[in-house]
N, C-alpha and C positions, 0 to 999 in steps of 0.2 A: 858844192851844195852848202846852202846857208844853214845856220843853226836852227832857224825857224822851221825850215822844210824838214829837217831831221826829226824834230820833236813831233811834227804832225804825223810823220810816217810811223813813228813808234806807237802813237795812240791808236792809229788805225789797226796796227798789228794786234794790239791788246784786245781791241773790240772784236776783231776777227776771231781770236782764240775764244773769247767769252761766248760769241755766237755759236761757234762750233760745239762748245761744251753744252750749251742749252739745247741745241739740236740733238745732241747725243742722248741727253736725259729724256727728251720727249720720245725719241725712238725706243729707248729702253722701257719707258712707261707703257707705250703702245703695245710692245711685244708682250709685256707682263700681263696686261689686261686681256690680250688675245689668248694667252695660255689659260687664264682663269675661265674665260668664256668657253674655251675648248674643253676644259675639264668639266665644267658644268654641263655642257651639251653632251659629253660622252659618258657621264657618271650613270651607272645603272640604277633602276628604281630600288626603294627599300625592300629588304627581303620579307616575305610573308611570315607571320608568327604561327608556329605549329601549336595546335590545341586539340584537346578532346572535347566532345560535346555530349549533351543528353537531350533527347527529344521529349518535351513536356507533354503529358497526357493525363486525362482523368483516370484515376486508379484507386483501388482499395489496397492498403498495405497493412502488414502486421507490425504492431508496435511491441517492443520488448522493453519493459521498464522494471526498475528495482523497487523493493519495499522491505521494510524490517517489521517482523511480527514477533509475537510471543506465544508460547505454547501453554495451554492449561488443560487440566483433566476434563474428560467428558462430563463427569459429575464429581463434585467434591463437597464435603460437608464437615463441619466441626460438631462432634457429639458432645452434648451437655446434659446435665440432669435438670429435670423440671421440679424436683422435690428436694427438700432439706432432710436427707436421710443418710444413714451410714452405708458405706459400700461393703458388701459382704463377700463378693466373689468376682473374679475376672475370668472370662471364658475364651480368651484368644491369645495368640502369640504375636508379638509385635512384628510388623512387616509381612504378615501372612495374608493369604487370599481368603476372603470370607464371602459367604453367599447371602443374598437378600433374606432377612428374617432370622439369621443366626443370632443367638444370644451372646452379647458382648460383656455387659455389666449387670450384676444382680444387686439391687439395693435391699436393705432390710425392710421386709413387708409384714413382719410378725404382728405389729399393732394394728395394721390395716386389716389383716386376715381375721384377727380377733373381733374387730368391730363389725366385720362382714358376717361372721357367725352370729353375733348378737342381733344384727338387723334381720338375718334370715329367720332366726327363731321368732322374732316379733312378726315377721311377715307370714310365717306359717300360722300363727295365732290369728292374725288379721284375716287370712283367707277363710279360716274356720268360722270366725265371727261373721264374715260377710255371707257365708252360706246359710248360717242359722237365721240371720236377720232376713235373708231373702225368703226362706221358708215361712217365717212368722209373718212376713209382709203379705204373702200369698193367702195365708189363713186368717189374716186380719189381727194377728197377735202383736203387731208393732206398727209404728208409723213409717211413712215414706222418708221422713227426715232422719230417723235413726238408721234406716238402711243406707241412705246416701252418705251418712257420716262414716259408716263402716267401709263403704267403697273408697271414700277419701283417705281413710287411714291406711288401707291396703296400697293405694297408689303412692302415698308419701313414702312408705317403707320400700316399695319397689324402686322409687327414685333414689333413695338413700343407698340401696344395694347397688344400683347401677353406677352411682358416683364413686362408691368404694371400689368397684371393679375397675373403673377407669384409673383410679389412683394406683391400684395394685398393678395394672398394666404398665404404668409409667415407672414402676420399680424395676422393670425388665427393659434394659436399653439394648435394642437389636439393631442389626445392620439394615439401613433403609434401602440399600441396593448392593449388588455384588461389586466387590472391589478389593483394594489392598488397604489393610488397616495400618495406621501410623504408629508412632511411639506414644505410649500412654503417659499421662501427666499425674496419675494418682496411683495409690496402692490400696490393697484390701485393708479395710478397717478405717479408712479415711471418712470423715464426715463431709458430705457433699452439700454444696449450696447451689441454688438455681443459677444457671448461666456459666458455671465453671466449665471450661473446656477439658473434657476427659481425654480425648484423642481425636484423630481425623480419619476419614475414610475417603478414598479416591477410586473412581472407575477410570482406569488407564488402558482399558482394552482398545480404546481409540482416543485420540487427542484432538483438541480444538486449537486452531491457530487464529489469533485476532491480528488484523493488520489494516492499514488504511492506504488509499490511493488518492492522488490529487483529483479534484473535480474535473480536470482536463480529460482524464481517462475514464470518468465515471460511466459513460455510456458504452464503454468497450467491454466491461466486465459482465459476464453472464453466469447465472447459476448453473452448476454442473461442469464448469470448465476445470481442466486439470492444470496445475502449475508445479514447478519444481522449487525446492528450497534446500538450503544447506545449514548445517550446524557448525559453529566455530570449533576447530580442533578435530573435526570429523571429515574425512575425505569423501564419504558417501553422499550421494544425492538422493533426495526423497521426493515423493509426489504427494500432493494433497488435492482435495476436490472442494471447489467453492460451494458451500452449503447454504449460505444466506447472505443477502446484501441489505444493508440498512436502507429504509425507504427514503431517507433524506440526508442531505449533506450538512455537516457541522458548519454552522455559520461563522464560528470563531476561527477554526483552522482551515476551512475550505476543503476538507477531506471527506471521503466516503468510507465508512467502516465496513469491513468484509469479514465474514466468518467462514473458515474452511475446516474440513475434517480430514484426518489422516489416520489410517489403521496402524495401530502401534505394534508392529512386529519386530521392533528393534529396541533392545534395552537402552540404547544410547539416547533415545528420545524420552525426555522427562519433562513434566510440567514445570513451568517457570523459566525455561531457557529461551534465549532470543535466537531467532532464525533469520537468514538472509533469503529473500524471496525473489525469484526471477519469473515474471509473468508476461506471457505473450497474448496479445489480443488484436483482433482485426478492427480497423476503423469502422464506425457506424455508417458513414456515407462516403462516397467517392469524392476525391478532391485532387488538385494538382500538386504533385510532390516533385521536388528536385533534390539531387544529392546535397548534403549539408556542406560539402567542400566547395560547392559553387558559390556560396555566399561571400560577398565582399563587405566586411564591416566598415562603416564610415561614421563620423560624428553625428550625421543626420539619420542613421539607420542603415539597413542592409541594401546593397545593390547587387545586380547581376550583370555579367557580360553576355551578349547574345551574338549569334552569327546572323548578319543581315546583308544579303547580296555580296558575300565574299568579304565583308568588313565587320569589324567589331562594333556592336552597339552597347549602350550602357544605360541602365535605367534603375530607379529605386523600386523596391518591392516591399510588401507587408507579409510577414511570416506568421504561421500559426503553430500548431503542435509539431513536435519533433519525435522521430524514432532515433535509433542509434545511428543510422546512416542517411535518413531522408528527412526533409523538412517540408511542411505544407506551405504553399504560397497562396495567400488569400487574395492578394491584388498585385498586379504587375506582370503576370505571365498568363498567356493564353495557350490552349491545347495546340500542339504543333510547333510552338516556339523552340528554337534551337539554343539551348543554354550551354555556355562554355563552362567547363569544369577544371581546366588546367591552363597554364600559360599566362597567369595573371601578372608575373613579374615583368613581362615584356609587352603585355597588352595595353593599348591606349584606345580611347574611342576613335574609331575611324581606321584602326590598324588593319592591314591586309591579313587575311587568314588562310591557313592551310589546315583543314580538318583531317586529323590523322586517325581518329577513332570516334565512332558514334555508337551510342547505346540508348 
């Protein structure tokens, strides 16, 4: 065999080997693709997401909201003198219970009493003069003018006596209502000036609580409703009754002022302390409410997941007022809609659903 023929044979052999390798690679590729297609064709569908749901409906719910209030006495006043006189006696014990009309302070009325005696003496004379001139007038012994002057003198003296009696009455400072007297700021013998606070008196047989609620809940508060409150540092829970509601909302704060009454049977309740109020009220009109936990917050607002023909739907909603566990849905939910309340970590729009609990 020649050298040329030997070279040709070697080349053919190499080409044959290359062809065989290419064929082997093609077969391997075909088998691999077949396995992938088989895997795809035999892979089971995605598992359904288990979730709990809530059936939306029109309803009236109770709202429980918190407020902070302050207690004040049923009645409270600072006692002052209206006259510039010396204080001669004090007729109460500090911190004691006094009754309406009890004498508390006695001012020096000696000069006023003396002036009153003088005016009464003149008044007695004026009355006698008026009687005499009246008799003379009837008999023609005097003129109508002189009689009128005697009547005028008598009336002037009566007015002076009445004025002195008023001043004398002001020297006796009495309790304007029944209550507990405070600590006095003066001593016997002190010279009093008008407006100086002598002491205070408070009626604490019942107490008033002032507090405000947001205008959101303004229509839920009713006169006569009971609510509970607590005092810091006291484990007891107390009840109070809504006594009055302000007719208008404060435009600056947007709050409504409420007045409540509590019977004071516990010495722990004192005027001036702050209380924590827990108030329950029913919504004024029915609306659609869903559990607060069903809300999905997004940058564009709140969304909800829904169960729709076995799959998860997803849509935006507009919320209203909230209670502790429920939220009003103003737009986006209709009565009868099935709102999902769990499973959000796995849920996607279009996910298959398995409802495990409905309420």
